[in-house]
N, C-alpha and C positions, 0 to 999 in steps of 0.2 A: 760819600756813601756814610750813612749813619754810624756811628762807630757804637757798640755797646760796652761800657764803662771796664767792665773786664778784659776786654780786647787788648792789645797794643797792637798787633801787626795785622796790618791790614794783608785780607787775603787777596791771592792770584785769583783773578776772572780772566779767562781767555778772551776775545775779541768775540767769539762768538757763541761765549755762555750763554748771556741771557735769551737768546734764539733759540736755544734747541728746547726741545719737547721735554726730552730725557737731560735733567741738569745733574752732572755728573760734579760730586766730591770729591776727592784724591787727600783721604787724610791723614799728616805724617804727627809723629811725635816731639819733634823739638830741633830748631836751629844748635848750629853752631859757629862758634868765633871767637876766635881767638884775640880779636882786642877788643872783645866788649865795649865796641861804639856799634851798635845795629839800632837803624831807625824805625820807625811804624811802618818803613818800605821795605823791609829786608827781605822779607819773602818776595816781594813784584819786581826786587833787584836782583836777586839770586836766581830765580827764574829766568829772569830778561836775559840774565848773564850764560845761562846755559842755552838758551835759544840762540844766543849770539855766536858764543865759543868757547863755552866752556863745557869741558868732558867731565862732569857728576857723574860718578857711577850710580849713584840714587836716581836722580832723574833720567840718567838714559836707562835705567833696568826697568824703571816705573812707564816711561815711554814704549818701549818695545815688548811690557805687555798688550799694547792694543798695534801695534803697527812694528814688525820683526823688518822693515828696512830703514823707515824714519821714525827715530824717538822723538822727535820734535814735533810731528806732526798732530800729538792727541792734546797738547798743551795750549791750542788756542779753540779748543771746548770744553772742558773744565774748570771747575773752579779748584785752588788747593790751598792748605791751612794746614799747620802745625799746629798741635793743640794746646800744647805747653808754650806759655806766652814769655819763655824765658829763652834766651843763646845762650849755652852751656859752652866752655872751650873747647870742648873737645869728644868725642864718639865715646868716648870711654868715662867720660862723666854722667853719672847714674842722677836721673830725676830725686828731690827728696820726696820725703812725705807730705810736703806743703806743696810743692810741684804738684806730685797726683790727686791731689784734693781737691785742687784747682780745674780738673779735668771736666767732672758733669756742666760744669756753670760755663766751660768755655765752648764744651762740644753743643748747649743750646745757643749758646749764641751764635755760636757758626752758624745751625741749622736754620735757625729764624733771620740771621741776615742773609744766607746766600739760598736756603729755599731750594736745596736738591732734593731730586726725584730718589738719588740712587745715592750711598755713597759708600767706598769702598777703602779701610780701613787698612795702612800699608805698614803693619806689626802685629804681630801676636800679641808682643804685651801689652800695646797700646791698649789691642782689640776686648783682653781680658780688660782693665782697667776702666771699660764704657760703662755708663750708667746703666742699669736695668731701668730707674725711673724713666716714665715718658718711651718704655722700649719696652717689645713683646715679642721674644722670639716665635716665629709662625712658621719655621720649616730648617731644612738642610739644605745645602747644596754641593753636588761633588760633581768633579771633571778629572777621567781618570785618578791618578793618586793624592788629587788635592781634593780640598772640600771645607766647607767652613760653616756655621750655626748661620741661619738669615735671620735678619731682627728688620723689625717698622717700629721703626720711632719717630713719634706725631712731634709736631713743632706748633709755631702759632700757623693758624690757617693753612694748615699741611701736614704732610703724611712724605718718608723715605723707607726707603729699603738699605740696609747695607750687610756686607759682609767682610770679614778679614783676611787679610794674606799675611804671608809671609814678609818680613823687613825689605824692600825691592836692593839691597846691596847684599843678601843674603839669599839671596835666589840663587844656588847652587848645592851642589853634591846632596847630605840627606837632610835640605828644607827643600829641597826641587829645582827644577829647572825653570828658567823665567816660559820655555814651552807649556813646562805641564802648569804653572801659574796662568801662563795666557789663554789656558784652556778654561780655568774655573771663572776670569774675568770675563771671557768673552761669555758664558752658560750665563750668570750673572748680569749681564747686559742685556741680555735676551729674554730674562728672567720677567714673568708678569704673572699677578695672582690678582 
């Protein structure tokens, strides 16, 4: 895969991703690794680890947004990447301004590499950090108690629609439930304009 120079981590692409008419990119914020020993294949390795045996709440909850019975089923059909190209030691570590400043160019690179038709941003904070450049708010989308603005982002020879959700590890209580967010995700997947 041709790598854009600003991306270190190679994105996950499910085995069916390229065959889908609707190409869905799930976009996270950052990786975590206490050993600071991550290779460019870290994203692919961590998703494969989840698919093989691991019970990572983030990946499980993300999968449950699409299938309430099998949280692993969606991963062969989507692409996934974290936009910040640094691994933090733990979930309490906050991105620096330097990390945040890389988001626009990393996001552009991911769109140009993966050419998605739809993007679900898996973090309200990241959703607020995404650039307005190359993007236009075109609508809002609501399902039950959950809602998001709907943006269209342009990239080389294409465009995609995008929404933001709550971080999958926090889909409970005041942030809503997986079932509530799942309704919004399903409405977004069916959305056409």
